[in-house]
C-alpha positions in Angstrom: -12.2 -5.4 23.2 -10.5 -8.7 23.9 -12.6 -11.7 23.4 -12.3 -15.5 23.9 -11.4 -18.0 21.3 -10.3 -21.6 21.2 -8.0 -23.4 18.9 -8.8 -26.9 17.5 -5.5 -28.0 18.8 -6.8 -27.7 22.3 -9.3 -30.4 21.4 -7.1 -32.7 19.2 -8.0 -35.7 21.0 -11.7 -35.3 20.5 -12.1 -34.2 16.8 -11.0 -37.5 14.9 -8.0 -38.3 12.7 -5.2 -35.6 12.3 -4.1 -35.4 8.7 -0.5 -34.1 8.7 0.9 -32.8 5.5 4.6 -33.5 4.7 7.1 -33.3 1.9 8.3 -36.6 0.5 11.9 -35.8 -0.7 12.1 -39.1 -2.8 8.8 -38.7 -4.4 9.1 -34.9 -4.7 5.5 -34.4 -3.7 3.3 -33.8 -0.8 2.0 -36.7 1.3 -0.5 -37.0 4.1 0.2 -39.0 7.2 -3.0 -39.9 9.3 -2.7 -39.9 13.1 -5.8 -41.7 14.6 -7.6 -40.0 17.3 -11.3 -40.6 18.5 -14.0 -38.5 17.2 -16.4 -37.5 20.0 -17.2 -34.2 18.3 -17.1 -33.6 14.5 -15.7 -30.4 13.1 -19.3 -29.4 11.9 -20.7 -29.7 15.5 -17.7 -27.8 16.9 -19.1 -24.2 16.3 -22.3 -24.8 18.2 -20.5 -26.5 21.0 -18.0 -23.8 21.2 -20.8 -21.1 21.4 -22.6 -23.1 23.9 -19.5 -23.1 26.1 -19.2 -19.3 25.7 -16.5 -18.9 23.1 -16.9 -16.1 20.5 -14.5 -17.5 18.0 -12.7 -20.8 16.8 -9.4 -21.3 15.1 -9.2 -24.5 13.0 -5.9 -26.3 12.4 -5.6 -27.6 8.8 -5.0 -31.1 9.8 -8.5 -31.2 11.4 -10.2 -30.7 8.0 -11.8 -34.1 6.8 -12.5 -32.7 3.4 -11.8 -29.6 1.1 -14.9 -30.4 -1.1 -17.0 -27.3 -1.8 -20.0 -28.9 -0.2 -18.2 -29.6 3.0 -16.6 -26.2 3.1 -20.0 -24.6 2.6 -21.4 -26.7 5.4 -18.6 -25.6 7.7 -19.4 -22.0 7.0 -23.1 -22.6 7.7 -22.2 -24.2 10.9 -20.5 -21.0 12.1 -23.2 -18.8 10.8 -25.9 -20.9 12.6 -23.8 -21.0 15.9 -23.4 -17.2 15.7 -19.5 -17.3 16.3 -16.6 -16.3 14.3 -14.3 -18.7 12.2 -11.4 -16.4 12.9 -8.2 -18.2 11.7 -7.4 -21.4 9.7 -4.0 -22.4 11.0 -2.1 -23.9 8.3 0.6 -25.9 10.1 2.6 -26.8 7.1 4.8 -25.0 4.4 8.3 -23.6 4.0 8.1 -20.5 1.8 12.0 -20.2 2.4 12.9 -23.6 1.1 16.0 -23.5 -0.9 14.8 -26.3 -3.3 12.7 -24.4 -5.9 10.6 -27.6 -6.5 9.6 -27.7 -3.0 9.2 -24.0 -2.6 6.8 -23.8 -5.5 4.9 -26.8 -4.5 4.4 -25.4 -1.0 3.2 -22.1 -2.3 0.8 -23.8 -4.5 -0.5 -25.7 -1.5 -0.8 -22.6 0.4 -2.9 -20.9 -2.1 -5.1 -23.9 -2.3 -5.7 -23.5 1.6 -6.3 -19.8 1.0 -9.1 -20.9 -1.5 -10.4 -23.3 1.3 -10.3 -20.5 4.0 -12.4 -18.2 1.8 -14.9 -21.0 0.9 -15.3 -21.9 4.6 -15.7 -18.3 5.8 -12.5 -18.0 7.7 -11.4 -14.4 8.2 -7.7 -15.2 8.3 -5.3 -17.9 7.4 -2.0 -18.3 9.4 1.0 -19.1 7.1 4.4 -20.2 8.5 7.0 -17.6 7.7 9.6 -20.3 7.0 12.0 -23.0 8.4 15.3 -21.0 7.6 17.5 -19.7 10.4 16.2 -16.4 12.2 19.6 -15.1 11.6 19.4 -15.5 7.8 18.5 -11.8 6.6 18.2 -13.0 2.9 15.6 -15.6 4.1 13.5 -13.1 6.0 13.6 -10.7 2.9 12.4 -13.7 0.8 9.7 -14.7 3.4 8.5 -11.2 3.5 8.1 -11.0 -0.3 6.4 -14.3 -0.5 4.0 -13.4 2.3 3.2 -10.2 0.7 2.4 -11.9 -2.5 0.1 -14.5 -0.8 -1.5 -11.6 1.0 -2.5 -9.9 -2.1 -3.9 -13.2 -3.4 -5.8 -13.8 -0.2 -7.1 -10.3 -0.1 -8.9 -10.7 -3.4 -10.9 -13.5 -1.7 -11.6 -11.6 1.5 -9.1 -13.4 3.7 -6.2 -11.9 5.6 -2.8 -13.6 5.7 -1.3 -13.7 9.1 2.0 -15.3 10.3 3.2 -16.1 13.8 6.2 -16.4 16.1 6.3 -20.1 15.1 9.1 -22.2 13.6 12.8 -21.2 13.0 12.5 -17.9 11.1 10.4 -16.4 13.6 12.2 -17.6 16.7 13.0 -14.2 18.2 11.3 -10.9 18.6 14.0 -9.3 16.5 13.4 -11.6 13.5 9.6 -11.1 13.8 10.0 -7.4 13.9 12.3 -7.5 10.9 9.9 -9.6 9.0 7.0 -7.3 10.0 9.0 -4.1 8.9 9.6 -5.6 5.5 5.8 -6.6 4.9 4.7 -3.4 6.4 0.6 -3.6 6.7 0.3 -6.5 4.1 0.1 -9.1 6.8 -1.1 -9.7 10.4 0.6 -11.6 13.1 -0.1 -14.0 16.1 1.7 -13.9 19.3 2.1 -17.5 20.9 3.1 -17.4 24.5 4.8 -20.8 24.0 7.2 -20.1 21.2 9.6 -17.6 22.6 12.2 -18.5 25.4 12.5 -17.1 28.9 13.7 -14.7 30.4 13.6 -12.6 27.2 10.1 -13.7 25.9 8.1 -11.1 27.9 10.0 -8.1 26.3 9.7 -10.0 22.9 6.0 -10.2 23.3 5.9 -6.4 23.6 7.8 -6.1 20.3 5.3 -8.0 18.2 2.0 -7.4 20.1 1.1 -4.2 18.2 1.0 -6.2 15.0 -0.9 -9.1 16.4 -4.6 -9.9 15.7 -4.7 -12.7 18.2 -2.7 -14.3 21.0 -2.1 -18.0 21.7 -2.7 -18.1 25.4 -0.5 -21.2 26.1 0.5 -21.8 29.8 3.2 -24.1 31.0 1.7 -27.2 32.4 2.8 -29.9 35.0 2.3 -33.7 34.5 -1.3 -33.4 35.7 -2.0 -30.7 33.2 -2.2 -27.9 35.8 -0.9 -24.6 34.7 1.9 -22.5 36.3 -0.5 -19.7 37.0 2.2 -17.2 38.1 4.0 -17.5 34.8 0.9 -17.5 32.7 -0.1 -14.3 34.3 3.3 -12.8 33.6 2.5 -13.5 30.0 -1.0 -12.2 30.1 0.2 -9.0 31.9 2.1 -8.0 28.6 -1.3 -7.6 27.0 -2.2 -4.9 29.6 1.3 -3.2 29.3 0.7 -3.1 25.4 -2.9 -2.0 25.8 -3.7 -4.9 23.5 -7.1 -6.0 22.3 -8.0 -8.9 20.2 -8.7 -12.7 20.3 -7.1 -14.4 23.2 -7.1 -18.1 22.0 -6.9 -20.8 24.7 -4.3 -23.4 24.0 -4.3 -26.6 26.0 -2.4 -29.6 25.1 -1.9 -31.3 28.4 -3.3 -34.7 29.6 -6.7 -35.5 30.7 -10.2 -34.2 29.6 -9.3 -31.4 27.3 -12.5 -29.3 27.9 -11.4 -29.5 31.7 -8.0 -28.2 30.9 -9.3 -25.3 29.0 -11.5 -24.4 31.9 -8.5 -24.2 34.2 -6.7 -21.7 31.9 -10.0 -19.8 31.1 -10.5 -19.0 34.8 -7.2 -17.1 34.6 -7.7 -15.6 31.2 -11.1 -14.1 32.2 -9.3 -11.5 34.3 -7.8 -10.1 31.0 -11.0 -9.9 28.8 
C-alpha cells in the first residue's frame, strides 16, 4: 500500500538554519555554509507535528540536522518512536562519488559513511546518496558510481540502513542512465523517483523505467507564482504510479511561496486519490 510522507525540504522556511555542505577547493576540505531561516518548529518537534497532520513518515534533509552528537540523534530516534511514525530516509544532499580528484572523492566517501552512521543512530531506515556529478553519458563514471554505491550499501547494511539513490544531479539525469546504474548495482541499492528531475515530454516514460526499483516517490508538482500546482500535469505524473502498479511512500514536496503547510495541503488533496 502507498502511504503519505513529507520531506523537510517542504518545510525549510520553518525548521531553522540550513547547514549546506560544500567542498573548499583551496583548503581541500569540507566547509559548512549557514543559511538563516526562522525556526517555528524544531526538528525534534517535527515527528509529532507530522503525525498530528496525518503523515505516516518523514524524510529529513541532512542540512536540517542541528547536531550529530549521539545524545541528539538518540533524542530524534525517540521523537519518532513517541510519535508513532517512521523516519524513512535521511536525504544527504552533498557528495560526488564520481569526483575525478582522488582527495575530494575519498573525503566525500568518508563524509557519506559518517552520515550513514548518523542515519543508523537516529533510526532512519534509509539514506539517499547522490550517484554523482559526472555526465550521464559517461559510462565509466556510471560504473564507478555503481561500484561505490555497492560498497556504501554493504557498509550501511551492517548498521541496518539501506542505501538508496535518486534521479538527482547529473549522472542520473535520464531514465537510461538511471537504468544502467541500477542494472550494475543489481539489488544492492534502492531508488527514489522525483517527479521534478526529469524533463518533459519524455519524463513520464522515464518514470516507468525506474519506478520498479523505487522505494519512494518525491511528488513534486509544477507551481505558479502563487504556489498553485498545475493539477493536470501533476496527475499525469501520479498516473504513472497506477500504470506501474507501484506502492510505497509518496513524499510531498512543496517549495513554493507562502505558508508551507498550506502549500502541502493543496498537493495532498490531489495525492489522496492515489493512496
